FIKOL-887834 format. One record per residue: x, y, z of N, C-alpha, C in turn; residue in one letter. Coordinates in Angstrom, 1 decimal. Layout:
<nodes>
NODE      nX      nY      nZ     caX     caY     caZ      cX      cY      cZ  residu
NODE       X       Y       Z       X       Y       Z       X       Y       Z       A
...
</nodes>
This chain:
<nodes>
NODE      nX      nY      nZ     caX     caY     caZ      cX      cY      cZ  residu
NODE   -17.7     3.1    32.8   -16.9     1.9    32.9   -17.8     0.7    33.2       X
NODE   -17.4    -0.4    32.7   -18.2    -1.7    32.9   -17.3    -2.7    33.5       X
NODE   -17.7    -3.3    34.6   -17.0    -4.3    35.3   -17.5    -5.7    34.8       X
NODE   -16.6    -6.4    34.1   -17.1    -7.7    33.5   -17.0    -8.9    34.4       X
NODE   -16.4    -8.6    35.6   -16.3    -9.8    36.6   -16.5    -9.4    38.0       X
NODE   -17.8    -9.6    38.4   -18.1    -9.3    39.8   -18.8   -10.6    40.4       X
NODE   -18.2   -11.1    41.5   -18.8   -12.3    42.1   -19.8   -11.8    43.2       X
NODE   -20.9   -11.2    42.8   -21.8   -10.5    43.7   -22.5   -11.6    44.6       X
NODE   -22.5   -12.8    44.2   -23.1   -13.9    45.0   -22.3   -14.3    46.2       X
NODE   -21.1   -13.8    46.3   -20.2   -14.2    47.3   -20.8   -13.9    48.7       X
NODE   -20.5   -14.8    49.7   -21.0   -14.5    51.0   -20.3   -13.3    51.6       X
NODE   -19.2   -12.9    51.1   -18.5   -11.7    51.6   -19.4   -10.4    51.3       X
NODE   -20.3   -10.5    50.4   -21.2    -9.4    50.1   -22.6    -9.6    50.8       X
NODE   -22.8   -10.6    51.5   -24.1   -11.0    52.0   -24.8    -9.9    52.8       X
NODE   -24.0    -9.1    53.6   -24.6    -8.1    54.5   -24.7    -6.7    53.9       X
NODE   -24.1    -6.4    52.8   -24.1    -5.0    52.3   -24.1    -4.9    50.8       X
NODE   -24.8    -5.9    50.1   -24.9    -5.8    48.7   -25.4    -4.5    48.1       X
NODE   -26.4    -4.0    48.7   -27.0    -2.8    48.2   -26.0    -1.6    48.2       X
NODE   -25.3    -1.6    49.3   -24.2    -0.5    49.5   -23.1    -0.7    48.5       X
NODE   -22.7    -2.0    48.3   -21.7    -2.3    47.3   -22.0    -1.8    45.9       X
NODE   -23.3    -2.1    45.5   -23.7    -1.7    44.2   -23.9    -0.2    44.1       X
NODE   -24.4     0.5    45.2   -24.5     1.9    45.2   -23.1     2.6    45.1       X
NODE   -22.2     2.1    45.8   -20.8     2.7    45.8   -20.2     2.5    44.4       X
NODE   -20.5     1.4    43.7   -20.0     1.2    42.4   -20.5     2.2    41.4       X
NODE   -21.9     2.4    41.4   -22.5     3.4    40.6   -22.0     4.8    40.8       X
NODE   -21.8     5.1    42.1   -21.3     6.4    42.5   -19.9     6.6    42.0       X
NODE   -19.1     5.5    41.9   -17.7     5.6    41.4   -17.6     5.6    39.9       X
NODE   -18.7     5.6    39.2   -18.7     5.7    37.8   -18.8     4.3    37.0       X
NODE   -19.1     3.3    37.8   -19.3     2.0    37.1   -20.7     1.9    36.6       X
NODE   -20.8     2.0    35.3   -22.1     2.1    34.6   -22.9     0.8    34.4       X
NODE   -22.1    -0.4    34.6   -22.7    -1.7    34.4   -21.8    -2.7    35.0       X
NODE   -22.4    -3.9    35.3   -21.7    -5.0    35.9   -22.1    -6.3    35.3       X
NODE   -21.2    -7.3    35.1   -21.5    -8.6    34.7   -21.3    -9.5    36.0       X
NODE   -22.3   -10.1    36.5   -22.2   -10.9    37.7   -21.9   -12.4    37.3       X
NODE   -20.9   -12.9    37.9   -20.3   -14.2    37.5   -21.0   -15.4    38.2       X
NODE   -21.4   -16.3    37.3   -21.9   -17.6    37.8   -20.8   -18.7    37.8       X
NODE   -20.6   -19.3    38.9   -19.5   -20.3    38.9   -19.9   -21.7    39.2       X
NODE   -21.2   -21.9    39.5   -21.8   -23.2    39.6   -23.3   -23.0    39.3       X
NODE   -24.1   -24.1    39.3   -25.5   -23.9    39.0   -26.2   -23.0    40.0       X
NODE   -26.0   -23.3    41.3   -26.6   -22.5    42.3   -26.3   -21.0    42.2       X
NODE   -25.0   -20.7    42.1   -24.5   -19.3    42.0   -24.9   -18.7    40.7       X
NODE   -25.1   -19.5    39.6   -25.6   -18.9    38.4   -27.0   -18.5    38.5       X
NODE   -27.8   -19.3    39.2   -29.2   -18.9    39.5   -29.3   -17.7    40.4       X
NODE   -28.4   -17.6    41.4   -28.4   -16.4    42.2   -27.9   -15.2    41.5       X
NODE   -26.9   -15.4    40.6   -26.4   -14.2    39.8   -27.5   -13.7    38.9       X
NODE   -28.3   -14.6    38.3   -29.4   -14.1    37.4   -30.4   -13.4    38.2       X
NODE   -30.7   -13.8    39.4   -31.7   -13.1    40.2   -31.2   -11.8    40.7       X
NODE   -29.9   -11.7    41.0   -29.3   -10.4    41.4   -29.3    -9.4    40.2       X
NODE   -29.0   -10.0    39.0   -29.0    -9.1    37.8   -30.4    -8.6    37.5       X
NODE   -31.4    -9.4    37.9   -32.8    -9.0    37.7   -33.1    -7.9    38.7       X
NODE   -32.5    -7.9    39.9   -32.8    -7.0    40.9   -32.1    -5.6    40.8       X
NODE   -30.8    -5.7    40.3   -30.0    -4.4    40.2   -30.0    -3.9    38.8       X
NODE   -30.4    -2.7    38.6   -30.3    -2.1    37.2   -28.9    -2.1    36.7       X
NODE   -28.8    -2.2    35.4   -27.6    -2.2    34.6   -26.7    -3.3    35.0       X
NODE   -27.3    -4.5    35.4   -26.5    -5.7    35.7   -27.0    -6.8    34.8       X
NODE   -26.0    -7.6    34.4   -26.3    -8.9    33.7   -25.5   -10.0    34.3       X
NODE   -25.6   -11.2    33.8   -24.9   -12.3    34.5   -24.5   -13.4    33.5       X
NODE   -23.6   -14.3    34.0   -23.2   -15.4    33.3   -23.8   -16.7    33.9       X
NODE   -23.9   -17.8    33.2   -24.4   -19.0    33.7   -23.5   -20.1    33.3       X
NODE   -22.9   -20.8    34.3   -22.0   -21.9    33.9   -21.4   -22.5    35.1       X
NODE   -20.4   -23.4    34.9   -19.7   -24.2    36.0   -18.2   -24.0    35.8       X
NODE   -17.6   -23.4    36.9   -16.2   -23.2    37.0   -15.5   -24.6    37.0       X
NODE   -14.2   -24.6    36.5   -13.5   -25.9    36.6   -13.4   -26.5    38.0       X
NODE   -13.4   -25.7    39.0   -13.3   -26.2    40.4   -14.6   -27.1    40.7       X
NODE   -15.7   -26.7    40.1   -17.0   -27.4    40.4   -17.3   -28.4    39.3       X
NODE   -16.4   -28.7    38.4   -16.7   -29.6    37.2   -17.2   -31.0    37.6       X
NODE   -16.8   -31.5    38.7   -17.2   -32.8    39.1   -18.7   -32.9    39.3       X
NODE   -19.3   -31.8    39.5   -20.8   -31.8    39.6   -21.6   -31.7    38.3       X
NODE   -20.9   -31.6    37.2   -21.6   -31.4    35.9   -22.4   -32.7    35.5       X
NODE   -23.6   -32.5    35.2   -24.5   -33.5    34.8   -25.4   -33.0    33.6       X
NODE   -26.1   -33.9    33.0   -27.1   -33.4    32.0   -28.2   -32.5    32.5       X
NODE   -28.5   -32.8    33.8   -29.5   -31.9    34.5   -28.9   -30.5    34.7       X
NODE   -27.6   -30.4    35.0   -26.9   -29.1    35.1   -27.0   -28.4    33.7       X
NODE   -26.7   -29.1    32.7   -26.8   -28.6    31.3   -28.1   -28.0    31.0       X
NODE   -29.2   -28.8    31.3   -30.5   -28.3    31.1   -30.9   -27.1    31.9       X
NODE   -30.4   -27.0    33.1   -30.7   -25.9    34.0   -30.0   -24.6    33.5       X
NODE   -28.7   -24.8    33.0   -28.0   -23.7    32.4   -28.7   -23.2    31.2       X
NODE   -29.2   -24.1    30.4   -29.9   -23.8    29.1   -31.1   -22.9    29.4       X
NODE   -31.9   -23.3    30.5   -33.0   -22.5    30.9   -32.6   -21.1    31.4       X
NODE   -31.5   -21.0    32.2   -31.1   -19.7    32.6   -30.6   -18.9    31.4       X
NODE   -30.0   -19.5    30.5   -29.5   -18.7    29.3   -30.6   -18.1    28.5       X
NODE   -31.8   -18.6    28.7   -33.0   -18.1    27.9   -33.5   -16.8    28.5       X
NODE   -33.0   -16.4    29.7   -33.5   -15.2    30.4   -32.7   -14.0    29.8       X
NODE   -33.2   -12.8    29.9   -32.6   -11.6    29.3   -31.4   -11.2    30.1       X
NODE   -31.3   -11.6    31.4   -30.1   -11.2    32.2   -28.9   -12.0    31.8       X
NODE   -29.0   -13.2    31.4   -27.8   -14.0    31.2   -27.3   -13.8    29.7       X
NODE   -26.0   -13.3    29.6   -25.5   -12.9    28.3   -24.3   -13.7    27.9       X
NODE   -23.8   -14.7    28.8   -22.7   -15.5    28.4   -22.7   -16.8    29.2       X
NODE   -22.1   -17.9    28.6   -22.0   -19.2    29.2   -20.7   -19.2    29.9       X
NODE   -20.7   -19.6    31.2   -19.4   -19.6    32.0   -19.7   -19.1    33.4       X
NODE   -18.8   -19.1    34.2   -17.3   -19.2    34.0   -17.0   -20.7    33.8       X
NODE   -16.3   -20.9    32.7   -15.9   -22.3    32.4   -14.5   -22.3    31.8       X
NODE   -13.9   -23.5    31.9   -12.5   -23.6    31.4   -11.7   -24.7    32.1       X
NODE   -10.4   -24.4    32.3    -9.6   -25.4    33.0    -8.7   -24.7    34.1       X
NODE    -8.5   -25.4    35.2    -7.7   -24.9    36.3    -6.9   -26.1    36.8       X
NODE    -5.7   -26.3    36.3    -4.8   -27.4    36.7    -3.9   -27.0    37.9       X
NODE    -4.2   -25.8    38.5    -3.4   -25.4    39.6    -3.7   -26.1    40.8       X
NODE    -5.0   -26.3    41.1    -5.4   -27.0    42.3    -6.1   -28.3    42.1       X
NODE    -6.8   -28.4    40.9    -7.5   -29.7    40.6    -8.5   -30.1    41.6       X
NODE    -9.3   -29.2    42.0   -10.4   -29.5    42.9   -11.4   -30.5    42.2       X
NODE   -11.5   -30.4    40.9   -12.0   -31.5    40.1   -10.9   -32.0    39.3       X
NODE   -11.0   -33.3    38.9    -9.9   -33.9    38.1    -9.8   -33.3    36.8       X
NODE    -8.6   -33.3    36.1    -8.5   -32.8    34.8    -9.5   -33.4    33.8       X
NODE    -9.8   -34.7    34.0   -10.8   -35.3    33.1   -12.2   -34.7    33.3       X
NODE   -12.6   -34.5    34.5   -13.9   -33.9    34.8   -13.9   -32.5    34.3       X
NODE   -12.8   -31.7    34.5   -12.8   -30.4    34.0   -13.0   -30.3    32.5       X
NODE   -12.3   -31.2    31.8   -12.3   -31.2    30.3   -13.7   -31.5    29.8       X
NODE   -14.3   -32.5    30.5   -15.7   -32.9    30.1   -16.7   -31.8    30.2       X
NODE   -16.6   -31.1    31.4   -17.5   -30.0    31.6   -17.3   -28.8    30.7       X
NODE   -16.0   -28.5    30.5   -15.6   -27.4    29.6   -16.1   -27.7    28.2       X
NODE   -15.9   -28.8    27.6   -16.4   -29.1    26.3   -17.9   -29.1    26.2       X
NODE   -18.6   -29.6    27.3   -20.0   -29.5    27.3   -20.5   -28.1    27.2       X
NODE   -19.9   -27.2    28.0   -20.3   -25.8    28.0   -20.0   -25.1    26.7       X
NODE   -18.9   -25.4    26.0   -18.6   -24.9    24.7   -19.6   -25.3    23.7       X
NODE   -20.0   -26.6    23.8   -21.1   -27.1    22.9   -22.4   -26.4    23.2       X
NODE   -22.7   -26.1    24.4   -24.0   -25.5    24.8   -24.0   -24.0    24.3       X
NODE   -22.8   -23.3    24.5   -22.7   -21.9    24.0   -22.9   -21.9    22.5       X
NODE   -22.3   -22.8    21.8   -22.4   -22.9    20.3   -23.8   -23.1    19.9       X
NODE   -24.5   -24.0    20.6   -25.9   -24.3    20.3   -26.8   -23.1    20.5       X
NODE   -26.5   -22.3    21.6   -27.3   -21.1    21.9   -26.8   -19.9    21.3       X
NODE   -25.7   -20.0    20.5   -25.1   -18.8    19.9   -24.8   -17.7    20.9       X
NODE   -24.1   -18.1    22.0   -23.8   -17.2    23.1   -22.3   -17.1    23.3       X
NODE   -21.7   -16.0    23.7   -20.3   -15.9    24.0   -20.0   -16.7    25.2       X
NODE   -18.7   -17.0    25.4   -18.3   -17.7    26.6   -17.3   -16.9    27.5       X
NODE   -17.5   -17.1    28.8   -16.7   -16.4    29.8   -15.7   -17.4    30.4       X
NODE   -14.4   -17.3    30.0   -13.5   -18.4    30.2   -12.5   -18.2    31.4       X
NODE   -12.1   -19.3    31.9   -11.1   -19.4    33.0   -10.0   -20.3    32.5       X
NODE    -8.7   -19.9    32.7    -7.6   -20.8    32.5    -6.5   -20.5    33.4       X
NODE    -6.0   -21.5    34.2    -4.9   -21.4    35.1    -4.0   -22.6    35.0       X
NODE    -2.8   -22.4    34.7    -1.8   -23.5    34.6    -2.3   -24.6    33.6       X
NODE    -3.0   -24.2    32.5    -3.5   -25.2    31.6    -3.6   -24.7    30.2       X
NODE    -2.8   -23.7    29.9    -2.9   -23.0    28.6    -2.9   -23.9    27.4       X
NODE    -1.9   -24.8    27.2    -1.9   -25.6    26.0    -3.2   -26.5    25.8       X
NODE    -3.6   -27.1    26.9    -4.8   -28.0    26.8    -6.0   -27.1    26.6       X
NODE    -6.1   -26.0    27.3    -7.2   -25.0    27.2    -7.4   -24.7    25.7       X
NODE    -6.3   -24.3    25.0    -6.5   -23.9    23.6    -6.8   -25.1    22.8       X
NODE    -6.3   -26.2    23.1    -6.6   -27.4    22.3    -8.1   -27.8    22.3       X
NODE    -8.7   -27.6    23.5   -10.1   -27.9    23.6   -11.0   -26.8    23.0       X
NODE   -10.5   -25.5    23.1   -11.3   -24.4    22.7   -11.2   -24.2    21.1       X
NODE   -10.1   -24.5    20.5    -9.9   -24.3    19.1   -11.1   -24.8    18.2       X
NODE   -11.5   -26.1    18.4   -12.5   -26.6    17.5   -13.9   -25.8    17.5       X
NODE   -14.1   -25.0    18.6   -15.3   -24.4    18.8   -15.3   -22.9    18.4       X
NODE   -14.2   -22.3    18.2   -14.1   -20.9    18.0   -14.9   -20.4    16.8       X
NODE   -14.9   -21.1    15.7   -15.7   -20.7    14.6   -17.2   -20.9    14.8       X
NODE   -17.6   -21.5    15.9   -19.0   -21.7    16.2   -19.6   -20.8    17.2       X
NODE   -18.7   -20.0    17.8   -19.1   -19.1    18.9   -19.0   -17.7    18.5       X
NODE   -20.0   -16.8    19.0   -20.0   -15.4    18.6   -18.9   -14.6    19.3       X
NODE   -18.3   -15.1    20.3   -17.2   -14.4    21.0   -16.8   -15.1    22.2       X
NODE   -15.6   -14.6    22.8   -15.1   -15.2    24.0   -14.2   -14.3    24.7       X
NODE   -14.2   -14.3    26.0   -13.3   -13.5    26.8   -12.6   -14.5    27.8       X
NODE   -11.3   -14.4    27.9   -10.5   -15.1    28.9   -10.4   -14.1    30.1       X
NODE   -11.2   -14.3    31.1   -11.3   -13.4    32.2   -10.1   -13.6    33.1       X
NODE    -9.8   -12.5    33.8    -8.7   -12.5    34.8    -7.4   -13.0    34.2       X
NODE    -7.0   -12.5    33.0    -5.8   -13.0    32.4    -4.6   -12.6    33.2       X
NODE    -3.7   -13.6    33.4    -2.5   -13.4    34.1    -1.3   -14.1    33.5       X
NODE    -1.5   -14.5    32.2    -0.5   -15.3    31.5     0.7   -14.5    31.0       X
NODE     1.5   -15.2    30.2     2.7   -14.6    29.6     2.3   -13.8    28.3       X
NODE     3.3   -13.1    27.8     3.1   -12.4    26.6     2.8   -13.4    25.4       X
NODE     3.5   -14.5    25.4     3.2   -15.5    24.4     1.8   -16.1    24.5       X
NODE     1.4   -16.3    25.7     0.0   -16.8    25.9    -1.0   -15.8    25.4       X
NODE    -0.7   -14.5    25.8    -1.6   -13.5    25.3    -1.7   -13.4    23.8       X
NODE    -0.6   -13.5    23.2    -0.6   -13.5    21.7    -1.4   -14.6    21.1       X
NODE    -1.2   -15.8    21.7    -1.9   -17.0    21.1    -3.4   -16.8    21.3       X
NODE    -3.8   -16.2    22.4    -5.3   -15.9    22.7    -5.8   -14.9    21.7       X
NODE    -5.0   -13.8    21.5    -5.4   -12.7    20.7    -5.5   -13.2    19.2       X
NODE    -4.6   -14.0    18.8    -4.6   -14.6    17.4    -5.9   -15.3    17.1       X
NODE    -6.5   -15.8    18.2    -7.8   -16.5    18.1    -9.0   -15.7    18.2       X
NODE    -8.8   -14.4    18.4    -9.9   -13.4    18.5   -10.5   -13.3    19.9       X
NODE    -9.8   -13.8    20.9   -10.3   -13.7    22.3   -10.1   -12.3    22.8       X
NODE   -11.1   -11.9    23.6   -10.9   -10.7    24.5   -10.1   -11.1    25.7       X
NODE    -9.4   -10.2    26.3    -8.7   -10.5    27.6    -9.2    -9.6    28.7       X
NODE    -9.6   -10.1    29.8   -10.0    -9.3    30.9    -8.9    -9.1    31.9       X
NODE    -8.6    -7.8    32.3    -7.5    -7.5    33.1    -8.1    -7.0    34.5       X
NODE    -7.5    -7.5    35.5    -8.0    -7.2    36.9    -6.9    -6.4    37.7       X
NODE    -7.2    -6.2    39.0    -6.2    -5.6    39.8    -4.9    -6.3    40.1       X
NODE    -4.8    -7.5    39.5    -3.5    -8.2    39.5    -2.4    -7.4    38.9       X
NODE    -2.8    -6.5    38.0    -1.8    -5.6    37.3    -1.3    -4.6    38.3       X
NODE    -2.0    -4.4    39.4    -1.6    -3.4    40.4    -0.7    -4.0    41.5       X
NODE    -0.3    -5.3    41.4     0.5    -6.0    42.4     1.9    -5.9    42.0       X
NODE     2.7    -5.2    42.8     4.1    -5.0    42.5     5.0    -6.3    42.7       X
NODE     4.4    -7.3    43.2     5.1    -8.6    43.4     4.7    -9.5    42.2       X
NODE     3.4    -9.9    42.2     3.0   -10.9    41.2     2.6   -10.3    39.9       X
NODE     2.4    -9.0    39.8     1.8    -8.5    38.5     2.8    -7.9    37.6       X
NODE     4.1    -8.1    37.8     5.2    -7.5    36.9     5.1    -8.1    35.5       X
NODE     4.9    -9.4    35.3     4.8    -9.9    34.0     3.6    -9.4    33.3       X
NODE     2.4    -9.3    34.0     1.2    -8.8    33.4     1.4    -7.3    33.0       X
NODE     2.1    -6.5    33.7     2.4    -5.1    33.3     3.1    -5.0    32.0       X
NODE     3.9    -6.1    31.7     4.6    -6.1    30.4     3.6    -6.5    29.3       X
NODE     2.6    -7.3    29.6     1.7    -7.8    28.6     0.6    -6.8    28.2       X
NODE     0.1    -6.0    29.2    -1.0    -5.1    29.0    -0.8    -4.2    27.8       X
NODE     0.4    -3.6    27.6     0.5    -2.7    26.4     0.4    -3.4    25.0       X
NODE     0.6    -4.7    25.0     0.5    -5.4    23.7    -0.9    -5.8    23.3       X
NODE    -1.9    -5.7    24.2    -3.2    -6.1    23.9    -3.9    -5.0    23.1       X
NODE    -4.4    -5.3    21.9    -5.1    -4.2    21.2    -6.3    -3.7    22.0       X
NODE    -6.5    -2.4    21.9    -7.6    -1.7    22.7    -8.9    -2.4    22.4       X
NODE    -9.1    -2.8    21.2   -10.4    -3.4    20.8   -10.6    -4.8    21.3       X
NODE    -9.6    -5.4    22.0    -9.7    -6.7    22.6    -9.5    -6.7    24.1       X
NODE    -9.6    -5.5    24.7    -9.3    -5.3    26.1   -10.6    -5.1    26.9       X
NODE   -10.7    -5.8    28.0   -11.9    -5.6    29.0   -11.3    -5.4    30.4       X
NODE   -12.0    -4.8    31.3   -11.5    -4.5    32.6   -12.5    -5.1    33.6       X
NODE   -11.9    -5.5    34.8   -12.8    -6.2    35.8   -12.1    -6.1    37.1       X
NODE   -12.9    -6.3    38.2   -12.3    -6.3    39.5   -12.2    -7.8    40.0       X
NODE   -13.0    -8.7    39.5   -13.1   -10.0    40.1   -13.5   -10.0    41.6       X
NODE   -14.1    -8.9    42.0   -14.5    -8.7    43.4   -15.4    -9.9    43.9       X
NODE   -15.2   -10.3    45.2   -14.4    -9.7    46.2   -12.9   -10.1    46.3       X
NODE   -12.4   -10.7    45.2   -11.0   -11.1    45.2   -10.1   -10.1    44.5       X
NODE    -8.8   -10.2    44.6    -7.8    -9.5    43.9    -7.9    -8.0    44.2       X
NODE    -8.0    -7.6    45.4    -8.0    -6.2    45.8    -6.6    -5.6    45.3       X
NODE    -6.6    -4.5    44.6    -5.3    -3.9    44.1    -4.5    -3.5    45.4       X
NODE    -3.2    -4.0    45.3    -2.3    -3.8    46.4    -1.8    -2.4    46.6       X
NODE    -2.0    -1.6    45.5    -1.4    -0.2    45.6    -2.4     0.9    45.9       X
NODE    -3.6     0.5    46.4    -4.6     1.5    46.7    -4.1     2.3    47.8       X
NODE    -4.4     3.6    47.7    -4.0     4.6    48.8    -5.2     5.5    49.0       X
NODE    -5.6     5.7    50.3    -5.0     5.1    51.5    -5.3     3.6    51.5       X
NODE    -4.5     2.8    52.1    -4.6     1.3    52.2    -5.9     0.9    52.9       X
NODE    -6.8     0.2    52.2    -8.1    -0.2    52.8    -7.8    -1.1    54.1       X
NODE    -8.8    -1.0    55.0    -8.7    -1.8    56.2    -9.1    -3.2    56.0       X
NODE    -9.9    -3.4    54.9   -10.3    -4.8    54.6    -9.6    -5.3    53.3       X
NODE    -9.5    -6.6    53.2    -8.9    -7.1    51.9   -10.0    -7.4    50.9       X
NODE   -11.2    -7.1    51.2   -12.3    -7.4    50.3   -12.3    -6.4    49.2       X
NODE   -12.3    -6.9    48.0   -12.3    -6.0    46.8   -13.8    -5.7    46.5       X
NODE   -14.1    -4.6    45.7   -15.4    -4.3    45.3   -15.4    -3.5    44.0       X
NODE   -16.5    -3.5    43.3   -16.4    -2.9    41.9   -16.2    -1.4    41.9       X
NODE   -16.3    -0.8    43.1   -16.1     0.7    43.1   -14.6     1.0    42.8       X
NODE   -13.7     0.0    42.9   -12.3     0.3    42.6   -11.9     0.1    41.1       X
NODE   -12.9    -0.1    40.3   -12.7    -0.4    38.9   -11.9     0.8    38.2       X
NODE   -12.2     2.0    38.7   -11.6     3.2    38.1   -10.1     3.2    38.3       X
NODE    -9.7     2.6    39.5    -8.2     2.6    39.8    -7.5     1.6    38.9       X
NODE    -8.2     0.5    38.6    -7.6    -0.5    37.7    -7.5     0.0    36.3       X
NODE    -8.6     0.7    35.9    -8.6     1.3    34.5    -7.5     2.3    34.4       X
NODE    -7.3     3.2    35.4    -6.3     4.2    35.4    -4.9     3.6    35.3       X
NODE    -4.7     2.5    36.0    -3.4     1.8    36.0    -3.1     1.2    34.6       X
NODE    -4.1     0.6    34.1    -4.0     0.0    32.7    -3.7     1.1    31.7       X
NODE    -4.4     2.2    31.8    -4.2     3.2    30.8    -2.8     3.8    30.9       X
NODE    -2.4     4.0    32.1    -1.0     4.5    32.3     0.1     3.6    31.7       X
NODE    -0.1     2.3    32.0     0.8     1.3    31.4     0.8     1.3    29.9       X
NODE    -0.3     1.7    29.3    -0.4     1.7    27.8    -0.1     3.0    27.2       X
NODE     0.1     4.0    28.1     0.3     5.4    27.6    -0.9     6.0    26.9       X
NODE    -2.1     5.7    27.5    -3.4     6.1    26.9    -4.2     6.9    27.9       X
NODE    -5.1     7.7    27.4    -6.0     8.5    28.3    -7.0     7.5    28.9       X
NODE    -7.2     7.6    30.2    -8.1     6.7    30.9    -9.6     6.9    30.4       X
NODE   -10.0     8.1    30.1   -11.4     8.3    29.6   -11.6     7.7    28.2       X
NODE   -10.6     7.9    27.4   -10.6     7.3    26.1   -10.7     5.7    26.2       X
NODE    -9.8     5.2    27.0    -9.8     3.7    27.2   -11.1     3.2    27.8       X
NODE   -11.7     4.0    28.7   -13.0     3.6    29.2   -14.1     3.5    28.1       X
NODE   -14.0     4.5    27.2   -15.0     4.5    26.1   -14.8     3.2    25.2       X
NODE   -13.5     2.9    24.9   -13.2     1.8    24.1   -13.6     0.5    24.7       X
NODE   -13.3     0.3    26.0   -13.6    -1.0    26.7   -15.1    -1.1    26.8       X
NODE   -15.8     0.0    27.1   -17.3    -0.1    27.1   -17.9    -0.6    25.8       X
NODE   -17.3     0.0    24.7   -17.7    -0.5    23.4   -17.5    -2.0    23.2       X
NODE   -16.3    -2.4    23.7   -16.0    -3.9    23.6   -17.1    -4.7    24.3       X
NODE   -17.5    -4.2    25.5   -18.5    -5.0    26.3   -19.8    -5.1    25.4       X
NODE   -20.2    -4.0    24.8   -21.4    -4.0    24.0   -21.3    -4.9    22.8       X
NODE   -20.1    -4.9    22.2   -19.9    -5.8    21.1   -19.9    -7.3    21.5       X
NODE   -19.3    -7.6    22.6   -19.2    -9.0    23.0   -20.5    -9.6    23.6       X
NODE   -21.0    -8.8    24.5   -22.2    -9.3    25.3   -23.5    -8.8    24.8       X
NODE   -23.5    -7.8    23.9   -24.8    -7.3    23.3   -25.7    -6.6    24.3       X
NODE   -25.1    -6.0    25.3   -25.8    -5.3    26.3   -25.9    -3.8    26.1       X
NODE   -26.9    -3.1    26.6   -27.0    -1.7    26.5   -26.9    -1.0    27.8       X
NODE   -26.0    -0.1    28.0   -25.9     0.5    29.3   -25.4     1.9    29.1       X
</nodes>
């Protein structure tokens, strides 16, 4: 199994990162993609990917941090992208749910990162929340210039999923699908995603699956629970979990060009 979304730079992992990674490998996680959400964390993620075997990272600026996008940021991301650890530009996109950065700032940073990924011929690691129509409008002109894209932590509707799949996007599924309150719509969507477009992730330390048994004492998620998410997704799809693991691993290699 490969976890395409681990926020290993999070302060929640500051005191036991080595143990977190060791538990992940012991639980069958063969590789991890460490998420960069701003310049500083992208630099940290690259350094952590350098430190931990079978780890790679993304480099980019999350929509929440878009107000800080500058040409200097772009140059720093470009330098990070030249390292062997960095295999995607992002996390980038739009988040109109909270608007920590204004929509205009988000759109500017998003388009700049799409242009950068096209220039570098790198896939993009995407974020979209409450912004689907505008997200697609900005993404569409770049799709034929990019080698690939994943919309990570997908929680949208079946129609939104279809529109993303029609454009060739991969969809990343998290433990949101294990939530009996908020995840009901996603449970209906998961079976319609072609296996060759599906990726799995924890988004740790966020989105701890609510149905874990025994119930964890902490709300902190970690990549060691990826197998639980995979099993849930496989059950919803009526597929064998081992088979699905093999397929999603192949998707990771296809999209990010990594060997694990």
